[in-house]
C-alpha positions in Angstrom: 59.3 129.9 74.9 62.7 131.6 74.5 63.1 135.1 73.1 66.4 136.2 71.5 66.0 140.0 71.2 69.4 140.4 69.5 68.2 138.4 66.5 64.5 139.3 67.1 63.6 135.6 67.0 61.4 133.6 69.4 61.6 129.8 69.8 58.9 127.7 71.2 59.3 124.0 72.1 56.5 121.5 72.6 54.0 124.2 71.7 50.2 123.7 71.3 47.4 125.8 70.0 44.4 125.3 72.2 41.0 126.8 71.5 38.2 126.4 74.1 40.1 123.6 75.8 40.5 121.7 72.5 44.1 121.2 71.2 44.1 122.1 67.5 47.8 122.1 66.6 51.0 120.7 68.2 54.6 121.2 67.1 57.8 120.0 68.9 59.6 123.2 67.7 58.7 126.4 66.0 60.4 129.8 65.6 58.9 133.2 64.9 59.9 136.9 64.6 59.5 139.0 67.7 59.2 142.4 65.9 56.5 141.5 63.4 58.8 141.4 60.4 58.6 138.7 57.8 60.9 135.7 58.2 61.9 132.9 55.9 60.8 129.4 57.0 58.2 126.7 56.8 54.5 127.7 56.9 51.8 125.5 58.5 51.5 122.2 56.6 48.2 120.8 55.5 46.8 117.3 55.2 43.7 116.3 53.4 42.1 112.9 52.4 39.5 112.4 49.7 38.7 110.6 46.4 42.2 111.4 45.1 43.8 109.8 48.1 45.8 111.8 50.7 47.3 115.2 50.0 50.2 116.6 52.0 51.3 120.2 51.5 54.4 121.7 53.0 54.9 125.4 52.0 58.2 127.2 52.5 58.4 131.1 52.5 61.4 133.0 51.3 61.7 136.6 52.5 64.0 137.7 49.7 63.8 141.4 50.2 61.4 144.0 51.6 59.7 144.3 48.2 60.2 140.7 46.9 59.1 137.3 48.3 58.6 133.7 47.1 56.6 130.9 48.5 57.4 127.3 47.2 54.7 124.7 47.9 55.4 121.1 47.3 52.2 119.0 47.4 52.2 115.3 47.4 49.1 113.5 46.0 49.2 109.9 47.0 47.5 108.8 43.8 48.7 111.4 41.4 52.3 112.3 42.2 54.2 115.3 43.4 53.2 118.8 42.4 55.5 121.8 42.8 53.9 125.2 43.0 55.3 128.7 43.6 54.2 132.3 44.0 56.6 135.2 43.4 55.4 138.7 44.5 57.2 141.9 43.6 56.7 145.6 44.5 58.4 148.6 43.0 57.6 152.3 43.0 56.2 152.1 39.4 55.0 148.5 39.2 53.8 145.6 41.2 52.4 142.1 40.7 52.6 138.4 41.3 53.3 135.3 39.3 52.0 131.8 40.4 53.0 128.6 38.7 52.1 124.9 39.5 53.4 121.8 37.7 52.6 118.2 38.3 54.6 116.0 35.9 53.3 112.5 34.9 49.9 112.6 36.6 49.2 109.0 37.4 45.4 109.4 37.7 44.7 111.2 34.5 44.9 110.8 30.7 46.8 114.1 30.7 50.5 113.8 31.3 52.0 117.0 32.7 49.4 119.2 34.4 50.2 122.9 34.9 48.7 126.2 35.8 50.0 129.8 35.5 48.6 133.1 36.7 50.2 136.5 36.2 48.9 139.8 37.5 51.0 142.9 36.7 50.2 146.6 37.2 52.5 149.3 35.8 52.5 153.1 36.2 54.6 154.2 33.2 54.2 157.9 33.9 51.9 160.4 35.6 49.3 160.0 32.8 49.9 156.5 31.4 49.3 153.2 33.2 48.9 149.6 32.1 48.9 146.0 33.1 48.7 142.3 32.3 46.1 139.8 33.5 47.0 136.3 32.3 45.7 132.8 33.3 46.3 129.5 31.7 45.9 125.8 32.5 47.3 122.7 30.7 44.0 121.0 29.9 40.2 121.2 30.1 40.0 118.9 33.2 42.4 120.9 35.4 39.8 122.6 37.6 37.6 119.5 37.7 40.5 117.5 39.0 42.1 119.9 41.5 39.4 122.3 42.6 35.9 122.4 44.1 32.6 123.1 42.4 32.7 126.9 42.8 36.2 127.2 41.3 35.1 125.1 38.3 32.1 127.3 37.7 34.1 130.5 38.0 37.0 129.4 35.8 35.3 128.4 32.5 36.8 131.3 30.6 40.3 132.2 31.8 41.1 135.8 31.2 44.2 136.9 29.2 44.2 140.7 28.8 46.7 143.5 28.2 45.6 147.1 28.9 46.7 150.7 28.8 45.0 153.7 30.3 45.7 157.4 29.6 44.5 160.2 31.7 45.6 163.8 31.0 44.6 167.4 30.4 44.0 169.1 27.0 42.1 172.2 25.8 41.2 173.1 29.4 39.6 169.7 30.2 40.3 166.1 31.0 41.2 163.6 28.4 40.8 159.8 29.0 41.7 157.0 26.6 41.8 153.2 27.0 43.3 150.4 25.0 42.4 146.8 25.8 43.3 143.4 24.1 41.5 140.4 25.6 41.2 136.8 24.7 40.2 133.8 26.8 41.2 130.2 27.3 37.8 128.5 27.3 37.7 125.2 29.0 35.3 122.5 27.7 32.8 120.9 30.1 32.8 117.2 31.0 30.7 116.6 27.8 33.3 118.3 25.6 31.1 121.4 25.0 33.0 124.7 24.7 31.4 128.1 24.2 34.1 130.7 23.4 33.2 134.3 24.3 33.9 137.3 22.1 37.6 138.4 22.1 
């Protein structure tokens, strides 16, 4: 291990992670920050094999600013094709949130062509008394969670929330006044038999 304290970067060569005498991870080269700060670079890749063939994921983290960051995650499905996913996180004094997007064009294992998923969570403090936000989720087709996720995720994502809300908290006539405004509609995914039960919006 070499430590460069001028750049606050450490470099390890031929490094291994060993737990209980068992080597779990090896890399010929890796660098890391010495002061605990975030640093752009590759994250730990993953490899899986299953009914969809092999899956290789190689995420890259961009430390854009102290209050912004971006993670790009290419994932290669040996039988489906190449998916590109990304997550952008932002933080400001009056608002914060994150946007995630995944796109797999020309899925070779499905009747659906381009597969995609988007999630957006945003919270905003407009003033001392007024706050609001957005909670938005959408997938390209009914089979998305069945094809890319496990049983628990399938069960938890039948109705994908899409909501816009405003909350007011203030003082009037010597007391507290609270008011709320909410608009909500769901993307309801059909089950494997084509059954769809749309909830109240």
